[in-house]
TIVEXBA-700852 format. One record per residue (C-alpha): residue number from 1; x, y, z. Coordinates in steps of 0.001 Angstrom, whole numbers, always signed. Layout:
residues N
{NUM,{X,Y,Z}}
...
//
This chain:
residues 659
{1,{+69143,-29682,-64006}}
{2,{+72721,-31416,-64926}}
{3,{+74818,-28861,-66658}}
{4,{+77804,-30381,-68720}}
{5,{+80451,-28341,-70641}}
{6,{+83788,-27757,-71242}}
{7,{+86350,-24881,-70050}}
{8,{+89177,-23994,-72376}}
{9,{+92145,-21813,-70817}}
{10,{+95634,-21408,-71077}}
{11,{+97899,-20759,-68055}}
{12,{+101419,-18907,-68202}}
{13,{+103501,-18104,-65246}}
{14,{+105140,-14771,-65651}}
{15,{+108606,-13887,-64322}}
{16,{+110797,-10853,-64499}}
{17,{+112781,-8475,-62375}}
{18,{+109607,-6645,-60861}}
{19,{+107016,-9019,-60276}}
{20,{+105649,-12887,-60550}}
{21,{+102431,-13244,-62214}}
{22,{+100049,-15698,-63184}}
{23,{+98281,-15361,-66669}}
{24,{+95115,-17268,-67508}}
{25,{+93737,-16801,-70848}}
{26,{+90027,-17866,-71407}}
{27,{+89532,-19066,-74766}}
{28,{+85864,-20311,-74034}}
{29,{+85034,-18237,-66565}}
{30,{+86459,-16720,-62191}}
{31,{+90087,-17912,-61568}}
{32,{+91494,-18455,-58063}}
{33,{+94976,-19226,-56844}}
{34,{+95566,-19435,-52999}}
{35,{+93850,-15966,-51913}}
{36,{+93903,-14170,-55333}}
{37,{+90878,-14124,-57639}}
{38,{+89831,-12511,-60809}}
{39,{+86515,-12645,-62789}}
{40,{+85820,-12405,-66364}}
{41,{+83050,-10160,-67744}}
{42,{+79434,-11422,-67967}}
{43,{+78419,-12861,-71199}}
{44,{+74562,-12456,-71505}}
{45,{+71924,-13987,-73619}}
{46,{+73815,-17112,-74709}}
{47,{+74227,-20551,-73391}}
{48,{+77514,-20803,-75084}}
{49,{+79770,-18044,-73899}}
{50,{+83054,-17206,-75519}}
{51,{+85304,-14869,-73561}}
{52,{+88755,-14578,-75090}}
{53,{+89865,-12472,-72116}}
{54,{+93049,-12761,-70200}}
{55,{+93246,-12429,-66599}}
{56,{+96644,-11732,-64621}}
{57,{+97173,-12570,-60625}}
{58,{+100165,-10942,-58985}}
{59,{+101927,-13659,-56768}}
{60,{+104823,-13596,-54277}}
{61,{+107824,-15921,-54242}}
{62,{+106819,-17933,-51437}}
{63,{+103481,-18798,-52844}}
{64,{+105169,-20835,-55717}}
{65,{+107304,-22708,-53389}}
{66,{+104493,-23647,-51025}}
{67,{+102472,-24948,-53879}}
{68,{+98858,-24458,-54565}}
{69,{+96218,-25156,-57067}}
{70,{+94419,-22964,-59804}}
{71,{+90609,-23205,-59475}}
{72,{+88633,-22123,-62433}}
{73,{+84684,-21785,-61627}}
{74,{+81879,-21139,-64002}}
{75,{+78746,-19278,-62483}}
{76,{+75198,-18556,-64130}}
{77,{+74476,-14884,-63777}}
{78,{+70946,-14180,-62610}}
{79,{+69491,-10591,-62845}}
{80,{+67177,-11533,-59713}}
{81,{+68611,-13901,-56876}}
{82,{+71978,-15655,-56295}}
{83,{+74132,-16478,-59361}}
{84,{+74020,-20337,-60081}}
{85,{+77263,-22357,-59414}}
{86,{+77690,-24556,-62528}}
{87,{+80982,-26339,-62041}}
{88,{+84692,-25959,-61539}}
{89,{+87943,-27421,-62652}}
{90,{+91411,-27542,-60541}}
{91,{+94845,-27823,-61500}}
{92,{+97803,-28636,-59441}}
{93,{+101474,-27906,-59792}}
{94,{+102130,-24812,-61955}}
{95,{+104497,-25561,-64643}}
{96,{+105193,-26117,-68409}}
{97,{+104652,-29025,-70855}}
{98,{+107002,-28908,-73895}}
{99,{+106749,-31137,-76900}}
{100,{+109232,-31982,-79302}}
{101,{+107836,-32678,-82724}}
{102,{+109771,-33816,-85482}}
{103,{+108389,-34062,-89171}}
{104,{+110182,-36309,-91342}}
{105,{+109661,-35887,-95102}}
{106,{+110441,-38886,-97301}}
{107,{+111276,-38958,-100961}}
{108,{+109136,-41445,-102594}}
{109,{+110531,-42654,-105768}}
{110,{+108551,-43965,-108898}}
{111,{+107398,-47601,-108476}}
{112,{+109832,-49012,-111105}}
{113,{+112743,-48212,-108632}}
{114,{+111339,-50441,-105827}}
{115,{+110562,-53459,-107841}}
{116,{+113659,-55220,-107286}}
{117,{+113315,-55008,-103623}}
{118,{+109689,-56159,-103912}}
{119,{+110773,-59112,-106089}}
{120,{+113365,-60126,-103382}}
{121,{+110847,-60131,-100552}}
{122,{+108258,-62026,-102687}}
{123,{+110935,-64385,-103476}}
{124,{+111800,-65113,-99826}}
{125,{+108172,-66598,-99320}}
{126,{+107374,-67839,-102803}}
{127,{+110834,-69885,-103364}}
{128,{+112245,-70116,-99910}}
{129,{+116176,-70679,-99923}}
{130,{+117305,-74114,-99758}}
{131,{+119834,-72848,-97384}}
{132,{+118329,-71615,-93907}}
{133,{+118750,-68083,-92830}}
{134,{+119888,-66937,-96305}}
{135,{+116801,-64921,-97520}}
{136,{+116310,-61143,-97681}}
{137,{+113478,-61421,-95232}}
{138,{+115620,-63217,-92472}}
{139,{+118492,-60731,-93208}}
{140,{+115949,-57853,-92625}}
{141,{+115038,-59338,-89453}}
{142,{+118727,-59444,-88334}}
{143,{+119189,-55548,-88718}}
{144,{+115992,-54802,-87196}}
{145,{+115977,-53203,-83767}}
{146,{+113512,-53972,-80974}}
{147,{+112329,-50413,-81228}}
{148,{+111502,-50608,-84869}}
{149,{+110351,-54242,-85138}}
{150,{+106611,-53348,-84694}}
{151,{+106853,-50764,-87541}}
{152,{+108831,-52985,-89641}}
{153,{+106316,-55981,-89228}}
{154,{+103335,-53707,-89945}}
{155,{+105031,-52479,-93176}}
{156,{+105678,-55837,-94277}}
{157,{+102175,-57087,-93768}}
{158,{+100925,-54030,-95840}}
{159,{+103393,-54963,-98611}}
{160,{+102601,-58687,-98586}}
{161,{+98811,-57818,-98396}}
{162,{+99510,-55570,-101587}}
{163,{+101012,-58728,-103251}}
{164,{+98205,-61060,-102157}}
{165,{+100844,-63051,-100390}}
{166,{+100238,-62295,-96696}}
{167,{+99315,-65920,-95893}}
{168,{+102624,-67500,-97150}}
{169,{+104743,-64484,-95696}}
{170,{+103311,-65384,-92232}}
{171,{+103468,-68922,-92710}}
{172,{+107354,-68448,-93555}}
{173,{+108036,-66606,-90490}}
{174,{+105893,-68794,-88480}}
{175,{+107468,-71786,-89821}}
{176,{+110961,-70620,-89007}}
{177,{+109980,-69656,-85520}}
{178,{+108308,-73017,-84859}}
{179,{+111259,-75096,-86120}}
{180,{+113688,-73070,-83785}}
{181,{+111311,-73758,-80861}}
{182,{+112270,-76941,-78651}}
{183,{+110188,-75955,-75812}}
{184,{+106538,-75474,-76495}}
{185,{+105895,-73321,-73633}}
{186,{+108041,-70579,-75029}}
{187,{+106640,-70642,-78516}}
{188,{+105684,-67154,-79870}}
{189,{+106271,-65647,-76274}}
{190,{+108999,-63284,-77418}}
{191,{+108518,-60102,-79432}}
{192,{+110175,-61727,-82834}}
{193,{+109249,-60562,-86336}}
{194,{+106971,-63413,-86648}}
{195,{+105033,-62460,-83524}}
{196,{+104760,-59010,-84219}}
{197,{+103780,-59651,-87809}}
{198,{+100965,-61814,-86818}}
{199,{+99840,-59245,-84145}}
{200,{+99886,-56509,-86800}}
{201,{+98117,-58673,-89459}}
{202,{+95217,-59218,-86982}}
{203,{+94958,-55487,-86624}}
{204,{+95133,-54763,-90495}}
{205,{+92471,-57133,-91398}}
{206,{+90606,-58073,-88184}}
{207,{+89702,-54588,-86589}}
{208,{+86333,-54258,-87978}}
{209,{+85577,-57836,-86897}}
{210,{+86888,-56993,-83404}}
{211,{+84398,-54080,-83288}}
{212,{+81428,-56099,-84315}}
{213,{+82453,-58704,-81339}}
{214,{+83356,-56526,-78544}}
{215,{+81766,-52895,-79242}}
{216,{+78369,-53803,-77670}}
{217,{+79942,-55206,-74723}}
{218,{+82445,-52549,-74165}}
{219,{+79783,-49847,-74539}}
{220,{+77612,-51526,-72031}}
{221,{+80531,-51385,-69644}}
{222,{+81218,-47836,-70111}}
{223,{+77572,-46928,-69743}}
{224,{+77151,-48866,-66417}}
{225,{+80120,-47515,-64750}}
{226,{+79962,-50331,-61903}}
{227,{+82484,-50338,-59055}}
{228,{+84064,-53562,-59384}}
{229,{+86795,-54855,-57234}}
{230,{+88174,-58537,-56079}}
{231,{+91587,-57541,-54797}}
{232,{+90872,-57009,-50922}}
{233,{+93943,-54459,-50904}}
{234,{+92217,-52302,-53193}}
{235,{+88633,-52405,-51923}}
{236,{+87271,-48844,-51098}}
{237,{+83834,-49002,-49468}}
{238,{+83400,-45377,-49967}}
{239,{+83454,-45684,-53715}}
{240,{+80753,-47869,-54087}}
{241,{+76766,-47001,-54106}}
{242,{+74405,-48583,-51484}}
{243,{+73408,-52026,-52785}}
{244,{+71240,-53108,-49788}}
{245,{+68676,-51057,-47775}}
{246,{+70080,-52667,-44499}}
{247,{+72957,-50064,-44166}}
{248,{+76594,-49719,-45212}}
{249,{+77966,-52310,-47798}}
{250,{+80363,-54697,-46260}}
{251,{+83480,-55860,-48152}}
{252,{+81900,-59531,-48518}}
{253,{+78852,-57952,-50053}}
{254,{+81005,-55824,-52555}}
{255,{+83169,-58958,-53689}}
{256,{+80022,-61027,-54041}}
{257,{+78616,-58302,-56244}}
{258,{+81552,-57549,-57937}}
{259,{+82106,-61432,-58854}}
{260,{+78543,-61566,-60085}}
{261,{+78916,-58718,-62560}}
{262,{+82370,-59741,-63888}}
{263,{+80991,-63201,-64496}}
{264,{+78103,-61527,-66536}}
{265,{+80653,-59435,-68473}}
{266,{+83072,-62459,-69103}}
{267,{+80213,-64643,-70192}}
{268,{+78999,-62116,-72734}}
{269,{+82732,-61776,-74055}}
{270,{+83331,-65332,-74520}}
{271,{+79883,-66047,-75852}}
{272,{+80481,-63141,-78397}}
{273,{+83989,-64503,-79363}}
{274,{+83124,-68383,-79780}}
{275,{+80013,-67360,-81660}}
{276,{+81848,-65169,-84223}}
{277,{+83221,-67920,-86665}}
{278,{+81158,-66752,-89602}}
{279,{+82364,-62953,-88960}}
{280,{+85962,-63603,-88761}}
{281,{+87845,-62576,-92089}}
{282,{+88761,-65709,-94131}}
{283,{+92205,-64576,-94786}}
{284,{+92525,-64451,-90925}}
{285,{+91268,-68017,-90695}}
{286,{+93600,-69297,-93295}}
{287,{+96694,-67777,-91596}}
{288,{+95511,-69653,-88226}}
{289,{+94823,-72870,-90184}}
{290,{+98609,-72631,-91295}}
{291,{+99825,-71962,-88016}}
{292,{+97998,-74742,-86460}}
{293,{+99380,-77105,-89018}}
{294,{+103052,-75969,-88556}}
{295,{+102773,-76396,-84633}}
{296,{+101213,-79691,-84934}}
{297,{+103707,-81065,-87195}}
{298,{+106420,-79833,-84711}}
{299,{+104930,-81089,-81719}}
{300,{+103096,-84211,-82452}}
{301,{+103274,-85878,-78870}}
{302,{+100118,-86312,-76893}}
{303,{+101305,-84636,-73961}}
{304,{+101602,-81511,-76443}}
{305,{+97785,-81837,-77549}}
{306,{+97172,-78413,-76319}}
{307,{+100133,-76580,-78169}}
{308,{+98190,-76391,-81376}}
{309,{+95322,-74524,-79670}}
{310,{+97630,-72415,-77573}}
{311,{+99588,-71056,-80348}}
{312,{+96204,-69658,-82030}}
{313,{+94612,-68441,-78850}}
{314,{+97830,-67046,-77495}}
{315,{+97567,-64333,-80653}}
{316,{+93684,-64405,-80780}}
{317,{+93095,-63856,-77140}}
{318,{+96153,-62478,-75587}}
{319,{+97515,-60141,-78405}}
{320,{+94229,-59352,-79898}}
{321,{+91092,-59324,-77741}}
{322,{+92517,-58916,-74341}}
{323,{+94538,-55523,-75210}}
{324,{+91471,-54178,-77030}}
{325,{+89325,-54797,-73583}}
{326,{+92128,-53198,-71592}}
{327,{+92497,-50120,-73718}}
{328,{+89461,-49652,-75901}}
{329,{+90649,-46180,-77420}}
{330,{+93770,-47681,-78875}}
{331,{+91465,-50028,-80753}}
{332,{+88830,-47377,-81726}}
{333,{+86335,-49039,-79648}}
{334,{+85773,-45650,-77688}}
{335,{+86725,-42305,-78348}}
{336,{+87767,-41475,-74818}}
{337,{+90034,-43386,-72434}}
{338,{+88056,-44960,-69599}}
{339,{+87804,-43346,-66050}}
{340,{+89552,-44969,-63137}}
{341,{+86424,-46867,-62140}}
{342,{+85814,-48447,-65399}}
{343,{+89376,-48863,-66272}}
{344,{+89749,-51206,-63393}}
{345,{+86685,-53277,-64595}}
{346,{+88413,-53462,-68037}}
{347,{+91640,-54708,-66296}}
{348,{+90163,-57356,-64269}}
{349,{+88200,-58526,-67448}}
{350,{+91247,-58409,-69762}}
{351,{+93135,-60465,-67066}}
{352,{+90183,-63095,-67300}}
{353,{+90340,-63275,-71054}}
{354,{+93954,-63810,-70908}}
{355,{+93419,-66761,-68523}}
{356,{+90715,-68054,-71341}}
{357,{+93209,-67645,-73858}}
{358,{+95665,-69817,-71826}}
{359,{+93023,-72571,-71702}}
{360,{+93078,-72135,-67989}}
{361,{+96453,-73872,-67544}}
{362,{+97916,-71225,-65621}}
{363,{+95133,-70739,-63232}}
{364,{+96082,-70831,-59280}}
{365,{+99891,-70631,-60007}}
{366,{+100110,-66865,-60015}}
{367,{+100041,-64340,-57231}}
{368,{+96636,-63103,-57718}}
{369,{+94771,-65604,-55859}}
{370,{+91780,-63102,-55423}}
{371,{+90763,-63820,-58921}}
{372,{+89931,-67358,-57978}}
{373,{+86167,-66802,-58088}}
{374,{+86249,-66379,-61758}}
{375,{+88229,-69813,-62153}}
{376,{+85011,-71820,-62525}}
{377,{+83602,-69712,-65550}}
{378,{+87086,-69659,-67062}}
{379,{+87295,-73556,-66881}}
{380,{+83899,-73886,-68039}}
{381,{+84679,-71861,-71149}}
{382,{+87813,-74061,-72142}}
{383,{+85873,-76600,-74078}}
{384,{+83804,-74044,-76113}}
{385,{+87122,-72071,-76956}}
{386,{+88719,-75314,-78333}}
{387,{+85594,-76099,-80436}}
{388,{+85560,-72526,-81635}}
{389,{+89535,-72922,-82806}}
{390,{+88599,-76081,-84599}}
{391,{+85728,-74187,-86420}}
{392,{+87798,-71382,-86989}}
{393,{+90470,-73275,-88930}}
{394,{+87861,-75506,-90819}}
{395,{+87949,-73608,-93984}}
{396,{+89171,-74171,-97674}}
{397,{+92288,-72114,-98442}}
{398,{+91509,-72187,-102094}}
{399,{+87928,-70749,-101680}}
{400,{+89348,-67559,-100230}}
{401,{+89732,-64834,-102569}}
{402,{+92885,-62686,-102761}}
{403,{+93035,-59438,-100717}}
{404,{+92540,-56332,-102713}}
{405,{+95895,-54876,-103892}}
{406,{+94902,-51270,-102964}}
{407,{+92735,-51467,-99886}}
{408,{+92492,-53718,-97166}}
{409,{+88608,-53317,-96780}}
{410,{+85712,-53529,-98901}}
{411,{+84253,-50462,-100546}}
{412,{+80994,-50786,-98686}}
{413,{+82998,-50730,-95305}}
{414,{+82332,-47591,-93123}}
{415,{+85941,-46477,-91978}}
{416,{+84726,-43542,-89619}}
{417,{+81527,-42137,-88585}}
{418,{+79946,-39809,-86111}}
{419,{+78225,-36302,-85626}}
{420,{+79970,-33221,-87047}}
{421,{+78858,-29584,-87690}}
{422,{+78818,-28867,-91453}}
{423,{+78167,-25686,-93848}}
{424,{+77992,-26271,-97623}}
{425,{+79505,-23021,-99274}}
{426,{+77769,-21593,-102241}}
{427,{+80355,-19275,-103795}}
{428,{+82715,-17130,-102122}}
{429,{+80831,-15474,-99134}}
{430,{+81119,-14934,-95393}}
{431,{+79742,-17591,-93149}}
{432,{+78386,-16637,-90049}}
{433,{+79083,-18384,-86669}}
{434,{+75810,-20021,-86443}}
{435,{+75617,-21504,-90243}}
{436,{+76859,-24967,-89287}}
{437,{+74442,-27540,-88881}}
{438,{+74707,-30681,-87033}}
{439,{+74977,-33726,-89283}}
{440,{+75835,-37399,-88962}}
{441,{+78736,-38318,-91411}}
{442,{+79750,-41754,-92889}}
{443,{+83105,-42375,-94468}}
{444,{+84088,-45295,-96816}}
{445,{+86451,-45679,-99540}}
{446,{+83811,-44535,-101952}}
{447,{+81723,-41920,-100444}}
{448,{+81720,-39158,-97568}}
{449,{+77877,-39009,-96837}}
{450,{+75776,-37159,-94421}}
{451,{+72185,-36929,-92982}}
{452,{+70488,-35026,-90350}}
{453,{+69949,-38235,-88023}}
{454,{+71279,-41876,-87806}}
{455,{+67821,-42990,-89110}}
{456,{+68275,-45525,-91779}}
{457,{+65253,-44130,-93776}}
{458,{+66846,-40715,-93380}}
{459,{+67906,-39179,-96883}}
{460,{+71639,-39103,-97233}}
{461,{+73799,-36298,-99090}}
{462,{+76848,-37991,-100686}}
{463,{+80107,-36773,-102036}}
{464,{+82045,-39067,-104257}}
{465,{+85637,-39739,-102837}}
{466,{+86966,-39673,-106444}}
{467,{+85746,-36146,-106719}}
{468,{+87672,-34965,-103520}}
{469,{+90663,-32757,-104542}}
{470,{+91283,-30831,-101262}}
{471,{+91138,-32036,-97536}}
{472,{+92639,-29078,-95386}}
{473,{+92405,-27192,-92048}}
{474,{+90762,-23745,-91971}}
{475,{+92303,-20895,-90233}}
{476,{+90585,-20151,-86800}}
{477,{+90158,-16441,-87651}}
{478,{+88132,-17503,-90790}}
{479,{+85036,-18025,-89182}}
{480,{+86102,-17314,-85477}}
{481,{+85558,-20992,-84829}}
{482,{+88141,-23752,-83929}}
{483,{+88452,-27202,-85329}}
{484,{+87142,-26636,-88910}}
{485,{+88097,-28511,-91771}}
{486,{+87196,-27888,-95646}}
{487,{+86533,-30713,-98368}}
{488,{+86894,-29323,-101775}}
{489,{+85415,-31162,-104446}}
{490,{+85285,-30911,-108350}}
{491,{+82427,-32043,-110621}}
{492,{+82394,-33313,-114189}}
{493,{+81920,-29835,-115457}}
{494,{+85038,-28698,-113641}}
{495,{+83089,-26748,-110973}}
{496,{+84513,-26449,-107335}}
{497,{+82229,-26962,-104301}}
{498,{+83443,-26484,-100801}}
{499,{+81889,-28200,-97579}}
{500,{+83104,-26760,-94086}}
{501,{+82981,-29283,-91264}}
{502,{+83588,-28525,-87654}}
{503,{+84972,-30954,-85221}}
{504,{+84612,-31212,-81421}}
{505,{+88132,-30959,-80592}}
{506,{+91692,-31144,-82243}}
{507,{+91755,-34957,-81918}}
{508,{+88708,-35362,-83847}}
{509,{+89921,-33010,-86653}}
{510,{+93022,-34743,-87137}}
{511,{+91459,-38074,-87189}}
{512,{+88763,-36857,-89937}}
{513,{+91429,-35185,-91888}}
{514,{+93668,-38039,-91834}}
{515,{+90625,-40518,-92889}}
{516,{+89311,-38602,-95754}}
{517,{+93053,-37837,-97029}}
{518,{+93689,-41728,-97038}}
{519,{+90454,-42363,-98694}}
{520,{+91287,-39976,-101387}}
{521,{+95035,-40582,-101529}}
{522,{+94944,-42064,-105173}}
{523,{+92729,-39262,-106559}}
{524,{+93916,-37676,-109872}}
{525,{+92227,-34543,-109072}}
{526,{+94092,-33729,-105998}}
{527,{+95187,-30031,-105986}}
{528,{+98690,-28706,-104915}}
{529,{+97405,-25609,-103415}}
{530,{+94512,-24158,-101588}}
{531,{+93037,-21017,-99520}}
{532,{+93276,-21674,-95743}}
{533,{+90952,-18773,-95001}}
{534,{+87643,-17766,-95957}}
{535,{+86415,-15040,-98636}}
{536,{+85468,-11894,-96513}}
{537,{+85086,-8236,-97674}}
{538,{+85936,-8945,-101303}}
{539,{+89114,-10614,-100342}}
{540,{+90558,-14154,-98803}}
{541,{+91465,-13828,-95197}}
{542,{+94567,-15853,-95394}}
{543,{+96445,-14088,-98415}}
{544,{+94420,-10711,-98449}}
{545,{+94062,-11155,-102039}}
{546,{+90662,-10981,-104318}}
{547,{+91374,-12992,-107466}}
{548,{+94152,-15353,-106190}}
{549,{+93184,-19067,-106794}}
{550,{+95286,-20371,-104085}}
{551,{+98038,-19320,-101389}}
{552,{+99079,-22381,-99477}}
{553,{+100542,-25834,-100349}}
{554,{+98114,-28814,-99883}}
{555,{+98955,-31558,-97168}}
{556,{+97237,-34677,-98749}}
{557,{+100040,-37058,-97682}}
{558,{+100095,-35882,-94070}}
{559,{+98137,-38686,-92148}}
{560,{+97945,-40468,-88891}}
{561,{+99311,-44039,-88861}}
{562,{+96566,-46455,-88268}}
{563,{+95153,-49905,-88961}}
{564,{+92710,-48556,-91691}}
{565,{+95647,-47103,-93814}}
{566,{+95010,-48067,-97472}}
{567,{+97919,-49689,-98980}}
{568,{+100784,-47849,-100609}}
{569,{+103473,-50045,-101730}}
{570,{+105871,-47534,-102769}}
{571,{+106009,-45709,-99335}}
{572,{+105945,-49043,-97559}}
{573,{+108939,-50240,-99566}}
{574,{+110884,-46889,-99048}}
{575,{+110527,-47747,-95066}}
{576,{+112159,-51258,-95576}}
{577,{+114584,-49608,-97758}}
{578,{+115692,-47098,-94923}}
{579,{+115819,-50065,-92376}}
{580,{+118064,-51761,-94778}}
{581,{+120015,-48688,-95436}}
{582,{+120703,-48443,-91666}}
{583,{+121650,-51907,-91066}}
{584,{+123996,-52065,-94313}}
{585,{+127178,-51985,-92572}}
{586,{+126143,-54751,-90289}}
{587,{+125164,-57024,-93173}}
{588,{+128431,-56077,-95050}}
{589,{+130677,-57012,-92014}}
{590,{+128448,-60248,-91140}}
{591,{+128361,-61652,-94727}}
{592,{+130540,-60023,-97307}}
{593,{+133759,-58641,-95609}}
{594,{+134693,-61534,-93296}}
{595,{+134840,-65145,-94369}}
{596,{+133888,-66400,-91239}}
{597,{+132188,-64537,-88791}}
{598,{+131845,-64974,-85123}}
{599,{+128251,-65634,-85371}}
{600,{+128781,-68373,-87778}}
{601,{+131384,-69930,-85775}}
{602,{+128968,-69954,-82778}}
{603,{+126333,-71567,-84760}}
{604,{+128631,-74193,-85920}}
{605,{+129765,-74762,-82712}}
{606,{+126285,-75265,-81270}}
{607,{+125443,-77816,-84005}}
{608,{+123185,-75630,-85889}}
{609,{+125246,-76044,-88990}}
{610,{+126795,-79282,-90358}}
{611,{+129874,-80320,-88800}}
{612,{+132722,-79879,-91352}}
{613,{+134595,-76948,-92843}}
{614,{+133376,-77863,-96555}}
{615,{+129640,-77540,-95525}}
{616,{+130099,-74647,-93417}}
{617,{+131990,-72704,-96221}}
{618,{+129397,-73468,-98746}}
{619,{+126649,-72515,-96386}}
{620,{+128549,-69115,-95930}}
{621,{+129034,-68548,-99646}}
{622,{+125313,-69069,-100079}}
{623,{+124530,-66325,-97477}}
{624,{+127276,-64049,-99031}}
{625,{+125502,-64250,-102474}}
{626,{+121968,-63598,-100926}}
{627,{+123472,-60657,-99027}}
{628,{+125192,-59361,-102054}}
{629,{+122180,-59348,-104109}}
{630,{+120399,-57516,-101197}}
{631,{+123117,-54892,-100869}}
{632,{+123414,-54437,-104489}}
{633,{+119620,-53682,-104411}}
{634,{+120078,-51024,-101552}}
{635,{+122867,-49299,-103464}}
{636,{+120799,-49044,-106632}}
{637,{+118047,-47218,-104522}}
{638,{+120466,-44973,-102576}}
{639,{+121794,-43875,-105900}}
{640,{+118342,-43238,-107345}}
{641,{+117510,-41086,-104268}}
{642,{+120867,-39143,-104820}}
{643,{+119899,-38501,-108428}}
{644,{+116501,-37259,-107687}}
{645,{+117475,-35038,-104823}}
{646,{+120212,-33513,-107267}}
{647,{+117509,-32978,-110001}}
{648,{+115169,-31303,-107419}}
{649,{+118215,-28855,-106205}}
{650,{+119004,-27940,-109758}}
{651,{+115388,-27106,-110592}}
{652,{+115030,-25106,-107355}}
{653,{+117915,-23091,-108144}}
{654,{+116738,-22718,-111655}}
{655,{+113635,-21265,-110513}}
{656,{+115276,-18593,-108285}}
{657,{+117583,-17520,-111113}}
{658,{+114772,-17144,-113488}}
{659,{+113715,-13484,-113612}}
//
C-alpha cells in the first residue's frame, strides 16, 4: 500500500559558549544527523499523528564544517512484528532563511479628488494631442522605470477597463509604437509600455479563456509524467522506464518516443488554440483587430505580408500561451509547480509553441538543432494559425458591449474552487478538532457555495457575497488547528452567522482569503473589527472576554495582487499618482524649467521635429502646457493627501486626550 503525507518541522541551530545543538520541532516523526539520532513518542490509534514535540541533538564544531544532512523518518509502530517504514525526508546544508517583508499602507482619497487625473488620462486616448508626445499618458511613460513598468501597465489597463476605453487605450499605445518602428522585425520586441499593457490586458480579460483552452492538456501532461528529452547532451537513460521488452532503451529509441509524445502534445495544443475563436473574449478580439489594422497601414509592402500576423501572434502565442505552458502555476493552471521531468516537457512544448507563434520563420537558424524533429508539425500548423488569426479579428467592433465598470468577469464566472474543510458555527461554542467536514467550494462574484461532491446534481448551500461582513484568519490555538479562516455573514434580520473553513496549507489559505475579500470589497456591511479566536469556557480565546463584541481590526483590504482582482478606480489612480509624484522633478526639469532641453535638441537634430526654430519652440510650448496641467493635478493631489493626513493626526490626538 502506498502511503502519502507531509512532515512539518522546524529546524534551529543553537550556539552558545558551552555547546552547539540542533533543535528540531515537530509540528505534525525519528531525526538523524550524522551519527546522532532521536525519536519522538509513539502516537497510537490514529492515522493523523500530531506530535508537537521538540528534539535536540548535541553536535561538535567539526560536524558543522564537514557538512551533513538532516534526515527525518516516519515509521508505523506495530505491536507484533517489525515497525513499517513509511517514508523520509532529507535536508542538506544547515542554515537559516530570512525574509524581509514590508507592508505599505496607502491613503486612498475619495473619488472626487482623483477625477481630474482620470480626466487627463481619458483625454489622452479620446482626443489625442495634435502635437506628438505631449499627452499625460506619454509623459507617464517617460517617468516610469523599467522595474515598475509592468505594474503601471496593469494599473492603466484596469483604469481604462473601468472607463470602458481599454481598446482605444491599447490602440493609442500600439499606434505610437508602430509609427516609431522602421524595422518590422523589431516591432513590439521591447518591454515598452505598449507591449506590457497588451500583455497585462490579455491576463486581465483572457485568463479564463486560457484555462478553457490549455487546462485539459496541461493536466494530462502532469498526470502522465512522461520522460521526454530531445537534447543529446541531456538524455539520461536511467531516468526512463523500459519501453521495449528487448532490453535496455537506447538513445535513439528514447528520442523517437520523445518526438512522438511531443508531437501528440503539440498537436493537441495547436488544435485547441486554433479552434477557440468563439471562446476568445470579444474585447480581446477587437483589440487585436485594431492592432492588425495599424500594422497593415504602417507596413503595406508585399514583402511584409506576415508582419500583421506576427504582431498578433507575438502577443497571443509568445506572451500569453507559451509562458502559461512553461509555468502553469503562475497562470493558476495548476496548484503546484511541475517536477523536474514534467518541467522539461513543458519547456520543450513552450519552445515549440513560440516557433508556431513566429510562423516557423526562425526554424533552423538557432542553436537548438535537436528541435528539428518538431519542425514539420510546426510548419504544417502555420496555415491553420494564419486562418485562426484572420477569423479572430473578423468581428464587428460595434457589436461588442462595454466592459462592466466594477468587474472584469461576469457574475456567474467561478473565480476560485476546490475542496476545503468546513464547519458552520451555531452560536458561541467550542468546536472539536473533528467538527470540520470536507466540502467542495465555488466562489463567484455573487455567491460562495459548497456541496459534498463535484456532482452537478448535488444540492449546494450558498452564501450571498453581499451578506459577507468579515473574512479573516482564525488563531491556531482557537481549535488547535492550522490554516483556518472565518467568513461572517449578516442576514436581513441582522443576525450574524459564522462559517469556519480550513485550508490545506498557508498558501491556499491566503488565496481564499484574498479571493473572498476581493469579491466582497464593495459590501456596505463590512465590519471594522472581529474576534480572531473562538468562544471557549464562557470567554473568547483571543481577548479572554465574555461579552466583548470584537477585539481586533479587520483586514478587508489586504489582498494578493492577482489577475482576477475587481476594479478599484480610486486605488488604481492612487498608484498612477504615486508614479507621477516620483517622476515630478524629471517632468519639471524637462518641460517647465528649461526652454529647450537636451532631449528636445537631440530630437530636433535627428529630424524627428520640424527643422526650424519657430516650429520647435511651438512644439515645446505645447508640451510645456500639457506638463503644467499634469503637474498641477499632481500638486492638488499632494495637498489633498497632506490635508487628510493632518486631519487624521488631529483626530488621533483628540482621542488620546479625551478622558
